[in-house]
N, C-alpha and C positions, 0 to 999 in steps of 0.2 A: 550154382553152389555158392554159398557165401562162406567166406574163410573168418575165423575167429582172430582177434588181435592176440599176439602171443608176448608173454613176458617171461624172462627167465632169470635165474640167480643161482649161485653156488650155494649148496645146502649139503648136509650129512645124511645119508640114509642108511638104515639098518638092513632092509630087505632090498632085493636087486631087481628092479623093475627097468624094462628098457623099451624105447620107441624109435621108429625110424620115420623122420618127417623132413620136409623141406621148410618147415615153419620157424624152426629155431636151429642156433649153430651146434655142430657136433660138438659133444663134450659136455654142453649145458644140461641143466635139469629143469623138466616142465612138470607142472601139476596138472594130472589128468584127472577131470571130475565127471562121473557118469551120472548124467542128470537124473535118469529114472531109477537107478539104484541108490542115489544119494551118498555115494562113496567116492572118495578120491585117493590117488597115490601120486608121489613124486617119481618120475621115470627119468633115466638118463638117455639122451639122444646119443645113438650110436652110429647114426649114418644118415644119409639121404635118400629119398625114395627115388629111384631110377624110373626113367620115362618109358617104362614097359607097358604093354597093354594091359597087363593084371594090376597095374598101380594107377591107371588113368582117373578112376573115379574116387582115389582115396587121397585124403589129406596125410594120414599117417596110419602105421602098423605098430601095434603094441604087442610086447611079449606075452607068452601064455600065462606066466606068473601074474603079470599085471592084469591081464583079463580076470583071472581067477580071483584076485584080491579086490577087484571091482564088481565081481558077481556077474560077469558078462559070460554068456555061453558063445561057442563058436558061430552058431547059426543066427544069433540075435542081430536085429538090426538096431543100432545104438546110436546115441547122441552124447558125444564127448565134448567137454570144454576145455580147452587148454588155459 
């Protein structure tokens, strides 16, 4: 599995989208871009992914609101770029 390079910056957002990841510091904002849907949102990093079995194959988890804004369905296999 290849990990993407991550950059972050402080921004102001109107909608509240959240992400849990080990790729950026907690409290920062990352831009999530759904390649197939051609949509993107800024999301606040609210925590780190724990080393639980359910998270082993994941680089990040996004909030339901972020998934809806990106046009992603729960059962979709997706490609996100940070």
